[in-house]
N, C-alpha and C positions, 0 to 999 in steps of 0.2 A: 331696861329693855332686854328681853330674853329671846332666845332662839326658839322658834316654834318647833314642835315635834315633827312637823311635816317637812321642814327644810333640813333637818339633821341628816336624814338618809342621803339627800342630794349632796350635801357638803362632804359626807364620807365617800360617796362615789367619786366625786370630783378629785379628792385627795388620792384615791386609789388609782384613778386614771393618770394623774400627774406622775405618780410614782412609777407606773409602768412605762411611761414615755422614755425613760432613760434606763441604762443598765448600770446604775451605780455612779461612782465617781467619774469614771471615764466614759465618754460617749464615743461610740465607733463612728468614724467619718468615712471609712472605706470598707469595701467587701473583703472577705478573706481571699487571698490570692490563690488561684488555681495553679497546680503544678505546671512547670514549663513543659513543653513538648519533649525536649531533650531528657528531662528528668523522668517523665512518664515512660519514654522508650527505654531508658536505662533500667527503670524499675521492672518493666515487662521482661527485658532480657534477663535480669536477675531471677525473676520468678520462673522463667522458662528453664534457666540453668539449674534451678533447684527442683525441677519437675512439677512445678505448680502451674500447669497449663491453664487451668480455669481462672486462676488469679491473674495471670498474664493477659488473658483475653479481656477480663474485666477492666484492667488498667488501660488496655488499648481502646476499648469501647468508650471509656471515659475521656481519653485523649481525643478520640474522634469527635466526641460531642463538644469538647472544649475548643478544638481547632478544626472546625468543619471544612475549611478550605484545603487542608493538608491531606495528601494521599497516603502518607507513610503509615499511620495506624491501620488503615484499611488493608494495605499491602501485607503488613505483618500478620494481621488476623487471617487473611487469605492464605498466607504461607503456613500458618499453624494448622488451619483446616485441611490444606493439601497434605501436609505431613501426617495428619491423622486419618487420611483417606476419606475425608468428608468432602468429596469433590463437588457436590451441589452447592454446599455452603462456601467452599473456596471460590467457586465461580461468582456467586453473589457478592462476596466481599471484594473480589478483584474488579468486578464491574463498578463498585462504588469508587475504587481507586481510579479507574479509567474515566469516570465522570469528571474527576479533578484533573487528570492528565491523560488524554486519549492516546498519547504516543508512548506510554510507559511500557517498556519491553517485558518487565517482570509480570505485570498485570496481564498483558496479552498472553504470555507464556503459560501462566497458571490457568487461564481460561482454556487455551488450546489443549494442553496436556490433560487437564481435568475432564474436558469434554471428550477427548479420545478415550480416556480410561472408562468413563461412563458408557460410551458407545461400545467399547470392547466388551464390557461386562454384559450389556444388553444383547449384543450379537452372540456372545458365548451362551447366554441363556436360551436364545432362540435356536442355536445350533443343537443344544441338548434336547430341545423339544422337536427338532427336525421341522421347524416351521419357516426356515429361510428358503424361499423359492420365489420364482417369478420376478416381478419388477423390483422387489426389495433386494433380491440377490444381485441383480444386475446393477442396481444403484450402489450397493456395497462394493461391488467389484470396481465400478467407476471411481468411487471414492478412494479405494485402495490404490488404484493406478495413479490417481492425482497425488496421493501421499507419497508413493514411491518416487514419482517424478520430482516432487517438491523437495524431498529429502535426499535425492540422489542415491537411493538404495534399491537394490534388486529385491530384497526381502524385508518386509515390515516387521515380522515377528521371527527373530532368529531362533532356530532350534539346533539340536545337536547333530542332525543329519542334513545340514544345509548343503554340504558338498554333494550329496546324492541327488539334489534337485537341479533342474536346469535353470540357468539364470534367466531373468526376464528379458524379453526382446528389447534391443536397443533402438529399434526403429519406432516411428510414431504409430500408435494404435489407431486403426480406423474407427470412426464413430459408428457405434452400433455393431461392431464386430464382436462375435462371441468369444469369451475367454475360455480356453480349454482347461479343464481340471486335470493336471498331470499327477495328481495324488491318487495312488491306487486304493487308498482307503475310502470310505464313504464320507470323508470330511467335507462339509459344504463350504468350508473356508479355504480349501486347497487352492482355489483359483485366486484367493486374495493374498496369499503369501508370496 
């Protein structure tokens, strides 16, 4: 009894498939273990200390994927972006952290300060173009008042000639009251400071 030539390829294929089903003598029973969160954070800190910011971000993104419920990798990425003046990206990453812990002070701080820095730049650009007027100007002045009140500061942007300026009024401002620009130059932000 002989093996027909049509069954020979089938037997060869079956043997090859059987050989591929295992990886040699030992058969893996478990997946390779992902790095622990603490190890990943330590590796990211080491990469940052050696100036490898991109590597640190890659490690943190991998940690965020492996530990999706933890806010720490997102906060560290947000801090890196903030330190590199990438305020938009810092805000996005801080928002990811806040989805995991809405009461996190660092995440809220990164969003607040990044947002203020973006706003300051945009207002500065508008000032250079002399396009800050009307309702936009009054809204900016109202926001500046709110910030001064919240921070307990008379001046939001300190300059070298702060003593030459009059301090902000300590009484409550009337709603809709005009803010007088005491700045003799033509700086549209004079009323904001």
